[in-house]
GUVO-382725 format. One line per 8 residues: number of its first residue (from 0); their letters; for each residue x, y, z of N, C-alpha, C. Coordinates in Angstrom, 1 decimal. Example, Ala and Ser with C-alpha at 12.3 -4.5 7.8 and 13.67 -1.06 7.14 Angstrom:
# residues 2
0> as> 13.2/-5.7/7.8/12.3/-4.5/7.8/13.2/-3.3/7.8  12.8/-2.2/7.1/13.7/-1.1/7.1/12.9/0.0/7.9
END
This chain:
# residues 143
0> mtdaftas> -35.8/5.2/10.2/-36.1/3.7/10.4/-35.5/2.9/9.2  -35.1/1.7/9.7/-34.3/0.7/8.9/-35.4/-0.5/8.6  -35.0/-1.1/7.7/-35.8/-2.3/7.2/-34.8/-3.5/6.8  -35.4/-4.7/6.6/-34.4/-6.0/6.2/-35.3/-6.3/4.7  -34.3/-6.7/3.9/-34.7/-7.0/2.7/-34.3/-8.8/2.6  -35.0/-9.5/2.2/-34.8/-10.9/2.1/-34.9/-11.4/0.6  -34.0/-12.3/0.1/-34.3/-13.0/-1.1/-33.5/-14.3/-1.1  -34.1/-15.2/-2.2/-33.6/-16.3/-2.2/-33.4/-17.0/-3.7
8> vridaspt> -32.5/-17.8/-3.9/-32.5/-18.4/-5.2/-31.8/-19.9/-5.0  -32.4/-20.8/-6.0/-31.7/-22.1/-5.9/-30.6/-22.2/-7.0  -29.6/-22.6/-6.8/-28.3/-22.7/-7.5/-28.0/-24.1/-7.7  -28.0/-24.6/-9.0/-27.5/-25.9/-9.4/-26.0/-26.4/-9.2  -25.7/-26.3/-7.9/-24.3/-26.6/-7.5/-24.2/-26.7/-6.0  -23.4/-27.6/-5.4/-23.3/-27.6/-3.9/-22.9/-26.7/-3.1  -23.3/-26.4/-2.1/-22.8/-25.4/-0.9/-21.2/-25.1/-1.1  -20.3/-26.2/-1.1/-19.1/-26.1/-1.3/-18.6/-25.5/-2.6
16> evfpyltd> -19.4/-25.8/-3.5/-19.1/-25.1/-5.0/-19.6/-23.6/-5.0  -20.6/-23.4/-4.3/-21.1/-22.0/-4.5/-20.3/-21.2/-3.4  -19.9/-21.5/-2.2/-19.4/-20.7/-1.3/-18.2/-19.7/-1.7  -17.2/-20.3/-2.6/-16.1/-19.6/-3.1/-16.6/-18.2/-4.0  -17.9/-18.3/-4.6/-18.3/-17.0/-5.2/-18.7/-16.2/-4.3  -18.5/-16.2/-3.0/-18.6/-15.0/-1.9/-17.7/-14.6/-1.2  -16.6/-15.4/-1.5/-15.2/-15.2/-0.6/-14.0/-14.8/-1.6  -14.1/-15.1/-2.8/-12.8/-15.1/-3.8/-13.2/-14.0/-4.6
24> aelivrwm> -12.2/-13.0/-4.7/-12.4/-11.9/-5.6/-12.5/-12.1/-6.9  -11.7/-12.9/-7.6/-11.9/-13.4/-8.9/-13.2/-14.2/-9.2  -13.9/-14.9/-8.4/-15.0/-15.4/-8.6/-16.5/-14.6/-8.4  -16.1/-13.5/-7.4/-17.4/-12.5/-7.0/-17.5/-11.7/-8.2  -16.4/-11.3/-8.9/-16.7/-10.2/-10.2/-17.2/-11.1/-11.4  -17.3/-12.4/-11.3/-18.1/-13.1/-12.5/-19.4/-12.7/-12.5  -20.0/-12.3/-11.2/-21.4/-12.2/-11.2/-22.0/-10.8/-10.5  -20.8/-10.2/-9.8/-21.3/-8.9/-9.2/-19.9/-8.2/-9.1
32> gdwaelda> -20.2/-7.0/-9.9/-19.3/-5.9/-9.7/-18.1/-6.0/-10.9  -17.1/-5.2/-10.9/-15.9/-5.2/-11.9/-14.8/-5.1/-11.5  -14.5/-5.0/-10.1/-13.3/-5.2/-9.5/-13.6/-5.4/-7.8  -12.8/-6.2/-7.3/-12.8/-6.7/-5.8/-11.6/-7.0/-5.1  -11.5/-6.7/-4.0/-10.4/-6.9/-2.8/-11.0/-7.2/-1.6  -11.1/-8.7/-1.4/-11.6/-9.4/-0.5/-10.5/-10.2/0.5  -10.8/-10.1/1.9/-10.4/-10.8/2.9/-11.2/-11.5/3.6  -11.5/-12.8/3.1/-12.8/-13.3/3.7/-12.5/-14.1/5.1
40> taggkfvv> -12.1/-13.3/6.1/-11.9/-13.6/7.4/-12.5/-12.5/8.4  -12.9/-12.9/9.6/-13.9/-12.3/10.6/-12.9/-10.9/10.7  -13.4/-9.6/10.5/-12.6/-8.4/10.5/-12.1/-8.0/9.2  -12.1/-9.1/8.0/-11.3/-8.7/6.9/-12.2/-7.9/5.8  -11.4/-7.3/5.0/-12.2/-6.2/4.1/-13.1/-7.0/3.1  -14.3/-6.2/2.9/-15.0/-6.7/1.7/-15.1/-5.3/0.9  -14.5/-5.3/-0.2/-14.4/-4.1/-1.0/-14.6/-4.7/-2.5  -16.0/-4.1/-3.0/-16.4/-4.4/-4.4/-17.0/-3.1/-5.0
48> dingvpir> -16.4/-2.9/-6.4/-16.8/-2.0/-7.0/-18.0/-2.5/-8.1  -19.1/-2.0/-7.8/-20.3/-2.6/-8.6/-20.7/-1.3/-9.5  -20.3/-1.6/-10.9/-20.7/-0.5/-11.9/-20.7/0.8/-11.4  -19.6/1.1/-11.0/-19.1/2.5/-10.6/-19.6/2.8/-9.2  -20.3/1.9/-8.5/-20.6/2.1/-6.9/-19.5/1.4/-6.0  -19.0/2.2/-5.3/-17.7/1.6/-4.4/-18.3/1.1/-3.2  -18.7/-0.1/-3.1/-19.2/-1.0/-1.9/-18.1/-1.3/-0.9  -18.1/-0.9/0.3/-17.3/-1.0/1.3/-17.9/-1.7/2.6
56> geyvlvep> -17.1/-2.6/3.1/-17.7/-3.2/4.4/-16.5/-4.2/4.9  -16.9/-5.0/5.7/-16.0/-6.1/6.1/-16.7/-7.3/6.6  -16.0/-8.4/6.4/-16.4/-9.7/6.7/-16.7/-9.6/8.4  -17.7/-10.2/8.7/-18.1/-10.4/10.3/-18.0/-11.8/10.6  -18.3/-12.8/9.8/-18.5/-14.1/10.0/-18.2/-14.9/8.8  -17.3/-15.9/8.7/-17.1/-16.7/7.6/-17.2/-18.3/7.9  -18.0/-18.9/7.7/-18.3/-20.4/8.0/-18.7/-21.2/6.9  -17.3/-21.7/6.2/-17.3/-22.2/5.1/-18.2/-23.8/5.3
64> phrvvltw> -19.1/-24.3/4.3/-19.4/-23.6/3.3/-20.9/-23.1/3.2  -21.4/-22.7/4.5/-22.7/-22.7/4.7/-23.1/-21.0/5.2  -22.4/-20.1/5.7/-22.8/-19.1/6.0/-21.8/-17.9/5.9  -22.0/-16.6/5.3/-21.1/-15.6/5.2/-22.1/-14.3/5.8  -21.6/-13.6/6.7/-22.0/-12.3/7.2/-21.0/-11.1/6.9  -21.6/-10.1/6.5/-20.5/-8.8/6.2/-21.3/-7.6/6.4  -20.5/-6.7/6.5/-21.2/-5.3/6.6/-21.1/-4.6/5.0  -22.1/-3.7/4.8/-22.3/-3.1/3.5/-22.5/-1.8/3.5
72> gaagndvl> -22.0/-0.9/2.4/-22.4/0.5/2.6/-21.4/0.9/1.0  -21.8/2.2/0.9/-21.2/2.9/-0.2/-20.2/4.0/0.1  -19.1/4.1/-0.4/-18.2/4.9/0.1/-18.6/6.4/-0.5  -18.7/7.5/0.2/-19.3/8.7/-0.2/-20.8/8.8/0.0  -21.5/8.0/0.3/-22.9/7.7/0.6/-23.2/8.3/1.9  -24.1/9.2/2.0/-24.4/9.6/3.4/-25.6/8.7/4.0  -26.4/8.3/3.0/-27.5/7.6/3.5/-27.2/5.9/3.9  -26.2/5.6/3.4/-25.9/4.3/3.4/-24.4/4.2/3.3
80> ppgastve> -23.7/4.6/4.3/-22.1/5.0/4.2/-21.6/3.3/4.6  -20.4/3.3/4.2/-19.6/1.9/4.4/-20.0/1.2/5.8  -20.2/0.1/5.8/-20.6/-0.7/7.0/-21.8/-0.4/7.8  -22.7/0.4/7.2/-23.9/0.7/7.8/-24.9/-0.4/7.9  -24.8/-1.2/7.0/-25.9/-2.3/6.7/-25.3/-3.6/7.0  -25.9/-4.8/7.0/-25.4/-6.2/7.2/-26.2/-7.1/6.3  -25.2/-7.9/5.6/-25.6/-8.9/4.7/-25.3/-10.3/5.3  -26.4/-11.1/5.3/-26.1/-12.5/5.8/-26.6/-13.2/4.7
88> illhpdgd> -25.8/-14.4/4.1/-26.0/-15.4/3.2/-26.0/-16.7/3.7  -27.1/-17.4/3.8/-26.9/-19.0/3.9/-27.2/-19.8/3.0  -26.2/-21.0/2.9/-26.1/-21.8/2.0/-26.8/-23.0/2.5  -27.9/-23.5/2.0/-28.2/-24.9/2.3/-28.6/-25.9/1.3  -28.0/-26.9/1.6/-28.1/-28.0/0.7/-29.7/-28.5/0.0  -29.9/-28.5/-1.1/-31.2/-28.9/-1.7/-31.1/-29.6/-2.7  -31.3/-31.2/-2.3/-30.8/-32.2/-3.2/-29.5/-32.1/-3.7  -29.2/-31.9/-5.3/-27.9/-32.0/-5.7/-27.7/-30.4/-5.9
96> gtllelvh> -28.3/-29.5/-5.5/-27.9/-28.1/-5.5/-28.1/-27.3/-4.2  -28.1/-26.2/-4.2/-28.0/-25.1/-3.0/-29.3/-24.4/-3.0  -29.9/-23.9/-1.7/-30.8/-22.9/-1.6/-30.1/-21.7/-0.8  -29.9/-20.8/-1.5/-29.4/-19.6/-0.9/-30.3/-18.6/-0.7  -30.2/-18.2/0.7/-31.0/-17.2/1.3/-30.0/-16.2/1.9  -30.4/-14.9/1.5/-29.9/-13.9/1.8/-30.8/-12.7/2.5  -30.3/-12.2/3.6/-31.0/-11.4/4.3/-30.0/-10.1/4.5  -30.5/-8.9/3.8/-29.6/-7.5/4.1/-30.6/-6.8/5.2
104> rdlpadev> -29.8/-6.6/6.2/-30.4/-5.9/7.4/-30.0/-4.5/7.5  -30.6/-3.6/8.3/-30.5/-2.4/8.5/-30.3/-1.3/7.4  -31.3/-1.6/6.3/-31.3/-0.9/5.2/-32.2/0.4/5.6  -32.0/1.7/5.2/-32.7/2.9/5.3/-34.3/2.4/4.3  -35.3/2.7/4.7/-36.4/2.4/4.2/-36.4/2.6/2.4  -35.8/3.8/2.4/-35.7/4.3/1.0/-35.0/3.4/-0.2  -33.9/2.7/0.8/-32.8/1.9/-0.1/-33.4/0.5/-0.3  -34.5/0.1/0.3/-35.1/-1.2/0.3/-35.4/-1.6/-1.2
112> pkhdtgwa> -36.3/-0.8/-2.1/-36.4/-1.0/-3.5/-35.3/-1.0/-4.3  -34.5/-0.3/-4.3/-33.2/-0.3/-4.9/-32.4/-1.7/-4.7  -32.2/-1.9/-3.2/-31.7/-3.5/-3.1/-32.5/-4.6/-3.4  -33.7/-4.3/-3.4/-34.6/-5.4/-4.1/-34.4/-5.8/-5.5  -34.0/-4.9/-6.2/-34.0/-4.8/-7.9/-32.3/-5.4/-7.9  -31.5/-4.6/-7.2/-30.2/-5.2/-7.3/-29.9/-6.4/-7.0  -30.4/-6.9/-5.7/-30.1/-8.3/-5.6/-30.8/-9.4/-6.4  -32.1/-9.2/-6.9/-32.6/-10.0/-7.8/-32.0/-10.1/-9.0
120> hflarlav> -31.2/-9.0/-9.5/-30.3/-9.1/-10.7/-29.1/-9.8/-10.5  -28.3/-9.6/-9.2/-27.1/-10.0/-9.0/-27.2/-11.7/-8.6  -28.0/-11.9/-7.8/-28.2/-13.4/-7.5/-28.7/-14.5/-8.6  -29.3/-13.7/-9.6/-29.8/-14.5/-10.9/-28.3/-14.7/-11.6  -27.5/-13.8/-11.5/-26.3/-14.1/-12.3/-25.3/-14.9/-11.4  -25.5/-14.9/-10.2/-24.7/-15.8/-9.3/-25.1/-17.4/-9.5  -26.5/-17.4/-9.7/-27.0/-18.9/-10.0/-26.4/-19.3/-11.3  -26.2/-18.5/-12.1/-25.6/-19.0/-13.7/-24.1/-19.3/-13.3
128> aasghdpe> -23.3/-18.5/-12.6/-22.0/-18.3/-12.8/-21.7/-19.7/-11.8  -22.1/-19.8/-10.5/-21.8/-20.7/-9.6/-22.3/-22.3/-10.0  -23.2/-22.3/-11.1/-23.5/-23.6/-11.6/-22.4/-23.8/-12.7  -21.7/-23.2/-13.2/-20.7/-23.6/-14.1/-20.8/-23.0/-15.5  -21.7/-22.0/-15.6/-21.9/-21.5/-16.7/-21.5/-19.8/-16.8  -21.5/-19.5/-18.0/-20.9/-18.0/-18.2/-22.2/-17.0/-18.2  -22.2/-16.1/-17.1/-23.3/-15.2/-17.1/-23.2/-14.0/-17.9  -22.4/-14.1/-18.9/-22.1/-13.0/-19.9/-22.0/-11.5/-19.3
136> pdpwant> -21.3/-10.5/-20.0/-21.1/-9.5/-19.4/-22.5/-8.8/-18.7  -22.3/-8.1/-17.7/-23.4/-7.7/-17.0/-24.0/-6.4/-17.7  -25.4/-6.7/-18.3/-26.0/-5.5/-19.0/-26.2/-4.3/-18.1  -26.2/-4.2/-16.8/-26.1/-2.9/-16.0/-24.8/-2.3/-16.2  -23.3/-2.7/-16.6/-22.4/-2.3/-16.7/-22.3/-1.1/-17.1  -23.0/-0.8/-18.2/-22.9/0.5/-19.3/-24.0/1.5/-18.8  -24.8/1.2/-17.7/-26.1/2.1/-17.4/-25.5/3.0/-16.3
END
């Protein structure tokens, strides 16, 4: 059985300012991961190493500055292999900021709690980075 996980965060920056943090390798590693190779086009690769976890997938849909859909999974993981789940991120104008809504679909039920914890951690870091501040080194990087 698979489930979906949802999360949202308000960011003190416009969707145009936030969007590159989802599609640019240099910017994504400011808030999530320590290395990335991204080709933010439909069918392009989404490759991010997050604290030793090799996340692999591809971009399905890229609609600047409001929507990104990509596949997600971990290399070498039989439970959630590369491309096994789908992440959709929507950016909505919210006054002078952005409301980011994330839906992570097709997660095995046992994976939902891990992704709940992970997305809460990383979306908080994205809110700091995309609003022009330094999220500081990821405290999870050494765990």
